[in-house]
C-alpha positions, 0 to 999 in steps of 0.5 A: 500499499502506497501511504502518504499524507492523505491516508487514513488511519482507518484504511491501514492494515496492522502490517503498515502500522507496524512498518510505520512504527519501525521506521519511525523508532523513537528511543525509550525513556529510561529512568536514571540510575539514582531513581531506579536504585531509591527504594523507600520503606519503613523500618524493615528497609533501614534495617536492611541497609543499616544492619541496625536492629529496630530498637537502635533504629528507633533510638537514633530517630527519636535522637534526630540522628536518623534521616527519615521522612514523616508521613501526614498520618504519623508514620515513618519512612526511609529512603534507601539513598538517603540512608547510604549517604548518611552511612557514608558520612560516618565514613573513618579515615584509614591511617594513611588517609588520615596522615595525608589529610594532616600533611595537607593541612600542615602544608596549608597552615604554613602557607597561610602564616607567610 
């Protein structure tokens, strides 16, 4: 079938439509990697990600040390992405990293005193 601008949609066959779709293949939208890996859930999610017991999570939340989402109904939810950032913010430096940081600090301090 010869398809042009005057061809009515109702006159096309399924095979014609498939051919048109294949010719004009549009890229399918994909979610960004960050959106795909973010998971929101209750204490179960926080337990799985942090490895802390539920009691410890209650204590950290009450003390305001644990990031959480407060629902209007009074419920609590946790974001996997936010919890991972929180855990990484408490990272301890290795001895070599601490030594490098100290040398860098000492060098910058000497530069300022000149």
